[in-house]
C-alpha positions as semicolon CSV with decimal commas, in nm:
position;residue;x (nm);y (nm);z (nm)
1;M;0,000;0,000;0,000
2;V;0,126;0,346;-0,090
3;Q;0,103;0,610;0,182
4;R;-0,065;0,930;0,064
5;P;-0,262;1,194;0,256
6;Y;-0,639;1,149;0,263
7;G;-0,806;1,337;-0,020
8;T;-0,504;1,302;-0,251
9;W;-0,548;0,940;-0,354
10;K;-0,543;0,885;-0,728
11;S;-0,881;0,751;-0,835
12;A;-0,980;0,567;-1,150
13;I;-1,315;0,748;-1,129
14;T;-1,224;1,058;-1,325
15;P;-1,440;1,362;-1,404
16;R;-1,460;1,236;-1,761
17;M;-1,589;0,903;-1,637
18;M;-1,850;1,084;-1,427
19;A;-1,969;1,261;-1,741
20;G;-1,993;0,926;-1,921
21;N;-2,224;0,761;-1,667
22;N;-2,552;0,673;-1,835
23;R;-2,880;0,712;-1,649
24;L;-3,143;0,438;-1,668
25;N;-3,492;0,583;-1,620
26;D;-3,742;0,305;-1,685
27;V;-3,770;-0,049;-1,826
28;Q;-4,075;-0,234;-1,959
29;W;-4,158;-0,556;-2,143
30;S;-4,333;-0,575;-2,478
31;S;-4,675;-0,741;-2,480
32;D;-4,533;-1,077;-2,593
33;G;-4,252;-1,068;-2,336
34;K;-3,981;-1,105;-2,599
35;T;-3,851;-0,747;-2,606
36;L;-3,727;-0,521;-2,330
37;V;-3,741;-0,146;-2,384
38;W;-3,576;0,105;-2,158
39;S;-3,522;0,479;-2,137
40;E;-3,155;0,572;-2,110
41;R;-2,986;0,911;-2,085
42;R;-2,654;0,898;-2,265
43;D;-2,422;1,193;-2,333
44;G;-2,686;1,420;-2,184
45;K;-2,963;1,302;-2,419
46;T;-3,234;1,042;-2,359
47;R;-3,301;0,755;-2,599
48;L;-3,532;0,457;-2,608
49;V;-3,333;0,134;-2,632
50;A;-3,457;-0,220;-2,711
51;R;-3,327;-0,572;-2,661
52;T;-3,514;-0,858;-2,832
53;E;-3,441;-1,223;-2,764
54;G;-3,160;-1,343;-2,987
55;E;-3,084;-0,995;-3,119
56;P;-2,829;-0,729;-3,023
57;T;-2,927;-0,419;-2,826
58;R;-3,036;-0,130;-3,049
59;D;-3,150;0,230;-3,016
60;L;-3,514;0,281;-3,111
61;T;-3,487;0,661;-3,124
62;D;-3,217;0,910;-3,213
63;T;-3,129;1,247;-3,067
64;S;-3,365;1,435;-3,301
65;L;-3,641;1,334;-3,060
66;K;-3,616;1,479;-2,710
67;I;-3,749;1,179;-2,519
68;G;-3,915;1,243;-2,185
69;G;-4,239;1,330;-2,013
70;G;-4,284;1,704;-1,989
71;V;-4,507;1,736;-1,682
72;G;-4,343;1,861;-1,362
73;Y;-4,006;1,695;-1,315
74;G;-4,073;1,456;-1,604
75;G;-4,107;1,078;-1,603
76;G;-4,374;0,864;-1,766
77;D;-4,164;0,854;-2,082
78;F;-4,320;0,558;-2,263
79;T;-4,537;0,248;-2,262
80;L;-4,568;-0,063;-2,478
81;H;-4,869;-0,225;-2,639
82;G;-4,883;-0,489;-2,908
83;D;-4,590;-0,440;-3,141
84;K;-4,557;-0,066;-3,074
85;V;-4,397;0,171;-2,828
86;Y;-4,590;0,486;-2,736
87;F;-4,369;0,762;-2,606
88;C;-4,338;1,129;-2,516
89;A;-4,099;1,346;-2,713
90;N;-4,079;1,713;-2,806
91;N;-4,394;1,770;-2,592
92;Q;-4,602;1,536;-2,810
93;L;-4,715;1,174;-2,807
94;Y;-4,570;0,936;-3,065
95;A;-4,633;0,577;-3,168
96;M;-4,363;0,367;-3,333
97;P;-4,328;-0,001;-3,430
98;L;-4,075;-0,202;-3,233
99;G;-3,956;-0,334;-3,567
100;A;-3,903;-0,125;-3,880
101;G;-4,102;0,189;-3,939
102;P;-4,105;0,560;-3,854
103;A;-4,250;0,726;-3,548
104;K;-4,597;0,876;-3,591
105;V;-4,719;1,185;-3,409
106;L;-5,047;1,135;-3,222
107;T;-5,106;1,475;-3,061
108;P;-5,070;1,838;-3,171
109;Q;-4,777;2,043;-3,045
110;F;-4,910;2,245;-2,754
111;G;-4,849;2,205;-2,385
112;S;-4,663;1,899;-2,256
113;V;-4,748;1,531;-2,215
114;A;-4,657;1,235;-1,992
115;S;-4,758;0,884;-1,885
116;P;-4,921;0,732;-2,194
117;A;-5,143;0,428;-2,126
118;V;-5,300;0,223;-2,406
119;S;-5,638;0,052;-2,379
120;A;-5,642;-0,329;-2,396
121;D;-5,798;-0,323;-2,744
122;G;-5,528;-0,081;-2,862
123;R;-5,774;0,186;-2,980
124;W;-5,717;0,462;-2,723
125;V;-5,429;0,628;-2,543
126;L;-5,468;0,798;-2,206
127;Y;-5,208;1,053;-2,100
128;V;-5,141;1,342;-1,866
129;H;-5,146;1,681;-2,037
130;T;-5,048;2,025;-1,907
131;Y;-5,099;2,359;-2,077
132;Q;-5,075;2,704;-1,918
133;N;-5,060;2,542;-1,572
134;D;-5,379;2,343;-1,633
135;D;-5,319;1,969;-1,577
136;V;-5,577;1,724;-1,711
137;L;-5,624;1,359;-1,796
138;A;-5,656;1,342;-2,175
139;I;-5,736;1,079;-2,436
140;V;-5,658;1,039;-2,805
141;D;-5,710;0,761;-3,057
142;S;-5,405;0,542;-3,112
143;E;-5,376;0,645;-3,477
144;G;-5,379;1,018;-3,402
145;K;-5,666;1,078;-3,644
146;Q;-5,895;1,263;-3,402
147;W;-5,840;1,570;-3,190
148;P;-5,750;1,480;-2,830
149;Q;-6,014;1,531;-2,563
150;K;-6,008;1,607;-2,191
151;L;-6,127;1,305;-1,997
152;A;-6,094;1,438;-1,643
153;Q;-6,018;1,788;-1,518
154;G;-6,068;2,016;-1,219
155;D;-5,773;1,903;-1,003
156;D;-5,441;2,081;-0,982
157;F;-5,244;1,765;-1,060
158;V;-5,302;1,417;-1,205
159;M;-5,073;1,119;-1,252
160;Q;-5,049;0,743;-1,311
161;P;-5,352;0,678;-1,538
162;V;-5,435;0,309;-1,599
163;W;-5,696;0,121;-1,801
164;H;-5,913;-0,160;-1,677
165;P;-5,854;-0,462;-1,907
166;H;-6,215;-0,449;-2,029
167;G;-6,180;-0,083;-2,126
168;K;-6,483;0,035;-1,930
169;Y;-6,293;0,188;-1,637
170;V;-5,996;0,415;-1,587
171;A;-5,812;0,480;-1,260
172;Y;-5,573;0,762;-1,182
173;I;-5,431;0,972;-0,898
174;A;-5,532;1,335;-0,837
175;W;-5,442;1,597;-0,580
176;N;-5,462;1,969;-0,517
177;A;-5,233;2,240;-0,382
178;P;-5,099;2,302;-0,127
179;N;-5,055;1,925;-0,099
180;M;-4,770;1,741;-0,264
181;P;-4,829;1,384;-0,386
182;W;-4,672;1,240;-0,067
183;N;-4,901;1,448;0,162
184;G;-5,246;1,357;0,038
185;T;-5,394;1,234;-0,292
186;E;-5,709;1,059;-0,413
187;L;-5,751;0,744;-0,619
188;R;-6,023;0,816;-0,874
189;L;-6,221;0,559;-1,072
190;L;-6,393;0,671;-1,392
191;T;-6,664;0,479;-1,571
192;L;-6,647;0,531;-1,947
193;R;-6,890;0,493;-2,233
194;D;-6,761;0,404;-2,577
195;D;-7,020;0,415;-2,855
196;E;-6,745;0,337;-3,111
197;Q;-6,837;0,648;-3,307
198;S;-6,640;0,897;-3,102
199;I;-6,384;0,918;-2,827
200;P;-6,497;0,754;-2,498
201;Y;-6,642;0,988;-2,237
202;V;-6,699;0,974;-1,862
203;T;-7,041;0,873;-1,728
204;S;-6,950;0,859;-1,358
205;Q;-6,661;0,920;-1,121
206;K;-6,588;0,817;-0,764
207;T;-6,301;0,830;-0,518
208;I;-6,182;0,484;-0,411
209;A;-5,919;0,577;-0,152
210;G;-5,717;0,866;-0,016
211;D;-5,784;1,216;0,109
212;E;-5,600;1,534;0,201
213;N;-5,398;1,349;0,465
214;T;-5,351;1,009;0,298
215;A;-5,123;0,961;-0,001
216;I;-5,218;0,702;-0,264
217;F;-4,969;0,578;-0,522
218;Q;-4,965;0,358;-0,835
219;P;-5,310;0,209;-0,897
220;T;-5,288;-0,104;-1,114
221;F;-5,562;-0,344;-1,224
222;S;-5,502;-0,718;-1,213
223;P;-5,458;-0,881;-1,556
224;A;-5,817;-1,009;-1,561
225;G;-5,956;-0,692;-1,402
226;R;-6,092;-0,864;-1,090
227;F;-5,892;-0,648;-0,847
228;M;-5,708;-0,321;-0,830
229;A;-5,390;-0,281;-0,626
230;Y;-5,256;0,046;-0,490
231;I;-5,019;0,190;-0,228
232;S;-5,149;0,390;0,071
233;D;-4,972;0,546;0,370
234;E;-5,288;0,536;0,585
235;T;-5,116;0,327;0,856
236;G;-4,812;0,556;0,880
237;Y;-4,603;0,358;0,632
238;S;-4,679;0,316;0,262
239;Q;-4,839;-0,031;0,236
240;L;-4,975;-0,237;-0,052
241;Y;-5,355;-0,276;-0,068
242;L;-5,602;-0,475;-0,275
243;Y;-5,937;-0,326;-0,374
244;D;-6,224;-0,561;-0,460
245;P;-6,476;-0,360;-0,667
246;V;-6,741;-0,634;-0,637
247;E;-6,733;-0,649;-0,259
248;G;-6,620;-0,290;-0,215
249;T;-6,347;-0,400;0,026
250;H;-5,988;-0,290;0,080
251;T;-5,739;-0,549;0,205
252;Q;-5,390;-0,461;0,331
253;L;-5,136;-0,703;0,182
254;T;-4,816;-0,586;0,352
255;D;-4,726;-0,464;0,698
256;G;-4,436;-0,367;0,921
257;D;-4,223;-0,055;0,948
258;Y;-4,120;-0,066;0,584
259;E;-4,199;0,148;0,282
260;Y;-4,355;-0,010;-0,026
261;G;-4,412;0,311;-0,218
262;T;-4,195;0,610;-0,300
263;P;-4,255;0,986;-0,317
264;A;-4,395;1,067;-0,661
265;W;-4,147;1,333;-0,767
266;T;-4,199;1,225;-1,128
267;Q;-4,466;1,058;-1,337
268;G;-4,450;0,688;-1,417
269;L;-4,292;0,549;-1,098
270;R;-4,355;0,183;-1,007
271;T;-4,270;-0,017;-0,695
272;Y;-4,475;-0,331;-0,769
273;A;-4,621;-0,532;-1,057
274;W;-4,885;-0,803;-1,101
275;S;-4,778;-1,152;-1,202
276;A;-4,885;-1,246;-1,554
277;D;-5,164;-1,473;-1,431
278;G;-5,283;-1,235;-1,158
279;S;-5,218;-1,482;-0,877
280;A;-4,949;-1,271;-0,709
281;I;-4,793;-0,927;-0,687
282;Y;-4,418;-0,870;-0,691
283;Y;-4,312;-0,570;-0,486
284;I;-4,009;-0,384;-0,356
285;R;-3,965;-0,341;0,019
286;N;-3,760;-0,046;0,141
287;D;-3,603;-0,102;0,482
288;K;-3,422;0,222;0,578
289;G;-3,277;0,253;0,228
290;F;-3,198;-0,114;0,166
291;C;-3,440;-0,269;-0,083
292;T;-3,544;-0,629;-0,131
293;L;-3,783;-0,803;-0,371
294;W;-4,091;-0,989;-0,242
295;Q;-4,409;-1,149;-0,369
296;V;-4,752;-1,183;-0,210
297;S;-5,006;-1,450;-0,299
298;I;-5,347;-1,298;-0,369
299;S;-5,541;-1,606;-0,255
300;Q;-5,333;-1,688;0,053
301;K;-5,228;-1,331;0,143
302;S;-4,885;-1,476;0,226
303;N;-4,562;-1,285;0,162
304;Q;-4,237;-1,444;0,042
305;H;-3,892;-1,291;0,011
306;I;-3,717;-1,352;-0,323
307;S;-3,372;-1,405;-0,181
308;D;-3,168;-1,506;-0,487
309;L;-3,116;-1,163;-0,645
310;G;-2,746;-1,164;-0,566
311;A;-2,577;-0,856;-0,424
312;Y;-2,839;-0,603;-0,534
313;T;-2,961;-0,377;-0,252
314;Y;-3,173;-0,144;-0,464
315;Q;-3,440;-0,213;-0,728
316;Q;-3,676;0,018;-0,913
317;Q;-3,928;0,027;-1,199
318;I;-4,027;-0,339;-1,173
319;D;-4,224;-0,493;-1,462
320;V;-4,347;-0,847;-1,536
321;A;-4,357;-1,011;-1,880
322;A;-4,630;-1,231;-2,024
323;N;-4,409;-1,534;-1,955
324;G;-4,368;-1,436;-1,589
325;K;-4,014;-1,303;-1,610
326;L;-3,938;-0,989;-1,409
327;A;-3,736;-0,689;-1,522
328;F;-3,610;-0,398;-1,314
329;I;-3,329;-0,150;-1,271
330;A;-3,092;-0,282;-1,004
331;S;-2,779;-0,168;-0,826
332;S;-2,595;-0,167;-0,495
333;S;-2,347;0,073;-0,341
334;Q;-2,073;-0,117;-0,530
335;I;-2,269;-0,214;-0,844
336;P;-2,367;0,060;-1,093
337;P;-2,724;0,054;-1,228
338;R;-2,809;-0,234;-1,460
339;I;-3,111;-0,362;-1,645
340;A;-3,170;-0,701;-1,485
341;T;-3,422;-0,983;-1,525
342;Y;-3,533;-1,256;-1,287
343;D;-3,728;-1,578;-1,297
344;A;-3,735;-1,868;-1,053
345;Q;-3,579;-2,111;-1,300
346;G;-3,303;-1,897;-1,447
347;G;-3,234;-1,665;-1,154
348;T;-3,104;-1,314;-1,207
349;K;-2,943;-1,209;-1,534
350;T;-2,794;-0,880;-1,651
351;V;-2,935;-0,745;-1,977
352;H;-2,760;-0,408;-1,992
353;F;-2,489;-0,217;-1,807
354;S;-2,517;0,158;-1,755
355;M;-2,138;0,193;-1,750
356;P;-1,831;-0,023;-1,826
357;E;-1,779;-0,144;-1,463
358;R;-1,402;-0,165;-1,495
359;L;-1,330;-0,127;-1,124
360;P;-1,331;-0,431;-0,894
361;K;-1,550;-0,418;-0,584
362;K;-1,245;-0,386;-0,359
363;D;-1,186;-0,042;-0,509
364;L;-1,543;0,078;-0,455
365;A;-1,687;0,197;-0,125
366;E;-1,962;0,000;0,045
367;T;-2,220;0,214;0,221
368;Q;-2,348;0,118;0,564
369;L;-2,659;0,226;0,750
370;L;-2,571;0,482;1,015
371;E;-2,791;0,587;1,305
372;W;-2,702;0,866;1,545
373;P;-2,866;1,045;1,837
374;T;-2,997;1,394;1,772
375;R;-2,955;1,681;2,017
376;D;-3,316;1,643;2,133
377;G;-3,294;1,270;2,204
378;Q;-3,433;1,127;1,882
379;I;-3,264;0,916;1,610
380;A;-3,157;1,026;1,263
381;Y;-3,032;0,809;0,978
382;G;-2,787;0,812;0,692
383;M;-2,557;0,610;0,469
384;Y;-2,187;0,611;0,561
385;A;-1,893;0,513;0,339
386;M;-1,527;0,496;0,443
387;P;-1,233;0,594;0,222
388;T;-1,172;0,298;-0,008
389;S;-0,867;0,191;-0,209
390;S;-0,663;-0,122;-0,265
391;K;-0,358;0,092;-0,349
392;Y;-0,345;0,373;-0,094
393;S;-0,359;0,418;0,280
394;S;-0,326;0,722;0,505
395;E;-0,240;0,804;0,861
396;G;-0,477;0,976;1,099
397;K;-0,847;1,030;1,046
398;P;-1,010;1,108;0,710
399;P;-1,182;1,429;0,606
400;L;-1,559;1,403;0,565
401;I;-1,797;1,503;0,287
402;V;-2,155;1,550;0,413
403;L;-2,400;1,500;0,126
404;V;-2,751;1,641;0,179
405;H;-3,022;1,513;-0,054
406;G;-3,257;1,734;-0,249
407;G;-3,632;1,744;-0,219
408;P;-3,622;1,789;0,074
409;T;-3,888;1,514;0,089
410;S;-3,660;1,243;-0,043
411;Q;-3,416;0,973;0,064
412;R;-3,064;0,837;0,013
413;Y;-3,058;0,463;-0,060
414;A;-2,805;0,180;-0,056
415;N;-2,778;0,218;-0,433
416;Y;-2,483;0,314;-0,649
417;D;-2,407;0,682;-0,595
418;A;-2,139;0,815;-0,828
419;D;-2,065;1,111;-0,601
420;V;-1,997;0,880;-0,307
421;Q;-1,752;0,677;-0,514
422;F;-1,586;0,988;-0,657
423;F;-1,504;1,111;-0,306
424;A;-1,443;0,780;-0,122
425;T;-1,191;0,660;-0,380
426;R;-0,995;0,983;-0,330
427;G;-0,966;0,927;0,042
428;Y;-1,272;1,101;0,185
429;A;-1,525;0,955;0,423
430;V;-1,876;1,025;0,293
431;L;-2,202;1,063;0,484
432;Q;-2,534;1,077;0,300
433;V;-2,780;1,230;0,547
434;N;-3,140;1,108;0,573
435;H;-3,234;1,384;0,818
436;R;-3,570;1,403;0,991
437;G;-3,815;1,499;0,719
438;S;-3,675;1,241;0,477
439;T;-3,890;0,965;0,333
440;G;-3,830;0,595;0,386
441;F;-3,874;0,594;0,765
442;G;-4,249;0,634;0,801
443;K;-4,489;0,924;0,766
444;A;-4,423;1,060;1,116
445;Y;-4,053;1,094;1,033
446;M;-4,134;1,265;0,702
447;D;-4,387;1,497;0,865
448;M;-4,121;1,635;1,100
449;H;-4,030;1,866;0,812
450;K;-4,367;2,041;0,833
451;T;-4,280;2,406;0,908
452;N;-3,930;2,282;1,004
453;W;-3,736;2,304;0,679
454;G;-3,400;2,450;0,770
455;V;-3,413;2,308;1,124
456;Y;-3,381;1,930;1,136
457;D;-3,187;1,903;0,811
458;V;-2,930;2,146;0,952
459;Q;-2,926;2,002;1,304
460;D;-2,911;1,637;1,203
461;S;-2,620;1,698;0,967
462;I;-2,423;1,873;1,242
463;D;-2,514;1,606;1,498
464;A;-2,395;1,336;1,256
465;V;-2,055;1,504;1,219
466;N;-2,020;1,528;1,597
467;Y;-2,118;1,163;1,636
468;L;-1,866;1,043;1,377
469;A;-1,596;1,254;1,539
470;E;-1,677;1,115;1,884
471;E;-1,655;0,763;1,740
472;G;-1,309;0,847;1,606
473;L;-1,408;0,794;1,245
474;I;-1,338;1,137;1,093
475;D;-1,128;1,451;1,128
476;K;-1,376;1,709;1,257
477;E;-1,151;1,996;1,147
478;R;-1,183;1,893;0,782
479;V;-1,550;1,861;0,698
480;A;-1,729;1,981;0,384
481;I;-2,106;2,002;0,338
482;M;-2,245;1,963;-0,012
483;G;-2,593;1,964;-0,166
484;G;-2,807;2,079;-0,456
485;S;-3,151;2,240;-0,474
486;A;-3,312;2,176;-0,132
487;G;-2,981;2,025;-0,028
488;G;-2,814;2,344;-0,143
489;F;-3,048;2,538;0,085
490;T;-2,933;2,318;0,376
491;V;-2,573;2,402;0,287
492;L;-2,647;2,775;0,297
493;Q;-2,860;2,757;0,612
494;S;-2,591;2,550;0,785
495;L;-2,322;2,805;0,706
496;V;-2,554;3,077;0,841
497;D;-2,658;2,892;1,159
498;A;-2,321;2,735;1,242
499;P;-2,043;2,951;1,095
500;G;-1,705;2,788;1,131
501;F;-1,841;2,438;1,192
502;Y;-1,777;2,328;0,833
503;K;-1,451;2,408;0,663
504;V;-1,617;2,458;0,323
505;G;-1,959;2,449;0,162
506;I;-2,045;2,334;-0,192
507;C;-2,385;2,458;-0,306
508;S;-2,550;2,377;-0,639
509;Y;-2,860;2,580;-0,738
510;G;-2,949;2,624;-0,372
511;V;-3,249;2,813;-0,238
512;A;-3,141;3,145;-0,087
513;N;-3,469;3,341;-0,077
514;Q;-3,789;3,161;0,021
515;F;-4,011;3,453;-0,081
516;S;-3,888;3,465;-0,439
517;L;-3,884;3,085;-0,461
518;A;-4,254;3,075;-0,375
519;M;-4,326;3,333;-0,645
520;E;-4,096;3,209;-0,922
521;T;-4,064;2,829;-0,907
522;H;-4,251;2,590;-1,136
523;K;-4,612;2,481;-1,078
524;F;-4,532;2,143;-0,918
525;E;-4,362;2,305;-0,618
526;A;-4,536;2,642;-0,618
527;S;-4,718;2,560;-0,291
528;Y;-4,458;2,324;-0,142
529;N;-4,341;2,592;0,101
530;D;-4,693;2,612;0,247
531;W;-4,614;2,276;0,406
532;L;-4,239;2,317;0,460
533;L;-4,267;2,663;0,616
534;G;-4,631;2,772;0,625
535;P;-4,869;2,979;0,410
536;L;-4,802;3,343;0,332
537;P;-4,850;3,604;0,465
538;E;-4,901;3,433;0,803
539;A;-4,558;3,266;0,793
540;S;-4,366;3,571;0,665
541;Q;-4,131;3,581;0,962
542;L;-4,050;3,213;0,922
543;Y;-3,976;3,269;0,551
544;R;-3,735;3,546;0,646
545;D;-3,572;3,334;0,918
546;R;-3,520;3,047;0,672
547;S;-3,398;3,260;0,382
548;P;-3,017;3,251;0,393
549;I;-2,994;3,569;0,187
550;Y;-3,122;3,776;0,484
551;H;-2,852;3,634;0,710
552;A;-2,572;3,578;0,459
553;D;-2,346;3,824;0,642
554;K;-2,299;3,545;0,899
555;I;-2,132;3,319;0,641
556;Q;-1,758;3,303;0,700
557;D;-1,666;2,969;0,541
558;T;-1,521;2,925;0,193
559;M;-1,786;2,842;-0,066
560;L;-1,815;2,686;-0,410
561;V;-2,139;2,770;-0,593
562;F;-2,280;2,618;-0,914
563;Q;-2,585;2,730;-1,112
564;G;-2,758;2,661;-1,443
565;V;-2,873;2,963;-1,641
566;E;-3,204;2,807;-1,746
567;D;-3,312;2,661;-1,411
568;P;-3,694;2,684;-1,385
569;V;-3,706;2,544;-1,030
570;V;-3,442;2,749;-0,848
571;P;-3,378;3,048;-1,077
572;K;-3,028;3,185;-1,121
573;N;-3,104;3,498;-0,918
574;Q;-3,102;3,282;-0,604
575;S;-2,733;3,196;-0,645
576;D;-2,650;3,545;-0,777
577;S;-2,778;3,703;-0,457
578;I;-2,568;3,482;-0,228
579;V;-2,255;3,530;-0,435
580;A;-2,303;3,908;-0,426
581;V;-2,293;3,898;-0,044
582;L;-1,984;3,673;-0,046
583;E;-1,809;3,918;-0,278
584;R;-1,908;4,218;-0,069
585;N;-1,781;4,056;0,251
586;G;-1,462;3,924;0,100
587;I;-1,548;3,559;0,171
588;P;-1,333;3,324;-0,043
589;H;-1,556;3,163;-0,303
590;E;-1,592;3,043;-0,660
591;Y;-1,903;3,081;-0,875
592;H;-1,954;2,864;-1,183
593;V;-2,250;2,930;-1,411
594;Y;-2,337;2,689;-1,694
595;E;-2,514;2,809;-2,007
596;G;-2,790;2,587;-2,143
597;E;-2,834;2,399;-1,815
598;G;-3,142;2,379;-1,596
599;H;-3,206;2,214;-1,260
600;G;-2,909;1,979;-1,273
601;F;-2,635;1,947;-1,531
602;R;-2,649;1,721;-1,837
603;K;-2,390;1,841;-2,086
604;P;-2,075;1,624;-2,065
605;E;-1,841;1,923;-2,086
606;N;-2,015;2,089;-1,792
607;I;-2,015;1,772;-1,583
608;I;-1,642;1,733;-1,643
609;D;-1,581;2,094;-1,539
610;Y;-1,806;2,046;-1,233
611;Y;-1,605;1,756;-1,093
612;E;-1,266;1,896;-1,190
613;T;-1,360;2,216;-1,007
614;I;-1,479;2,032;-0,696
615;E;-1,165;1,818;-0,681
616;R;-0,938;2,122;-0,713
617;F;-1,146;2,323;-0,466
618;L;-1,136;2,053;-0,196
619;L;-0,762;2,004;-0,233
620;T;-0,702;2,377;-0,202
621;H;-0,944;2,464;0,078
622;L;-0,997;2,141;0,273
623;I;-0,689;1,919;0,233
624;Y;-0,403;2,168;0,193
625;A;-0,556;2,456;0,388
């Protein structure tokens, strides 16, 4: 082993490699179960990719089509039916054969679309449509010959539309501001009439489950249409339920202090899927960030762990083929995301790698669940990774990078996190904080963020650093805090509330002014602060207290700030205002602004610059300072 100071280890994970990491968004089977289609962001652009049995992997779309749902944060990119893929691109719906043939436009170019769902007979396509901040459930014929129609309207937001196999019913999720989809939603059931001469229309509507204080997620009919499954957090954890429309009963299929759903930040999310014959449901169980795959028998109501998935500790976007084979996106802290399949006879197989995977596991950090006591006697959680290398070692205790997730209603998992590996392989300890207010630990834990944004996220991060220092695991004098968006706000608020505690702060498109955020952010989060801080004008003082810009004169620690020019969520003026104060007060800082970037960075050249800058900044101000 070569002796080198922590933070100076040479890592095979270069900034260029970080820019080359592909993102897997979704994976689904074709109707016959012979073809897998997935959505993959490569070189900053999203494509649809297909793999058919006995054939090589191929791109279905090229970069002339901007693939992706355009509602809120996106998602709900595509669906499959028959021998076609129906997808969202350039704010329109398209249909395209899985074999040869061009893509056909189904909807006119106005507004944005997401979450296409095709009726069992293949005649109609449901989708979510937004135009001038008006979100509706819409329908169009699958040939695009007729003008689309609104099927359901009147709610602020809709998501996850699904057809009943017989075509007479449609289910979807709806909610209204100031709620977010993890606070309270309703599961709606529409009865349709189809006279075969025009587009189907609604004859009746009823709410099946949910209310302002209960969040419902992912309704899905059984293959024969006898039941409908859904996720509800009524018990305090998101559990899987079965609705019997004949008896009018709701049966809870899962239990325990585990999460079976996920916060619906985007359209098209799935955490379970029906078996092909409808006798069982396969589902993902989230236990404090570690995920496992299970199945429940519908007749016996018995749950069984599928234990032969190998080393995967995270699964998402599960789908089941007509032949019973499962597909999902899988990873672990040491395994980058892959498209994987599973069946009881053949076990788990890898279909596609998101990156080359050249590094052996011994050179990748393994994250561990960390629990620590908070200052008020409660427990907070996170994922901890130690410096990892088979070539280098160091004396003393390592510096620490504290990573704060965005949202802030979100969670860090035991999945592959490229940032964690970038830092750990250079000789940094890394803590991913799941502060109080995060998801994944029950509704009561999540609800602690209500009117407390900027309190528990700040406190729990500081308490974690103190705990790790007391355990002798890190050098408390060399700690950096880093986050983007809501995590960037926590960085700024931490430097305001505890100047001198962190050596440096790295903030990407962080919230500096809560007043302007409430007035300028996109529709999806326009009322989010009503829950996180309180409604205006009643909560004006709290908005001022939790707006770092009004207290930025307290910041004394060196900062690195990143911002995209075209960010619709946290506009550039938020970062500009903080940087102006840093300049006025002579606080050492760097400010990097990327043209053509929004809420997050996609262009390879900007991602390379981002990580090169961070590496240089940490060496200068944390390691060598």
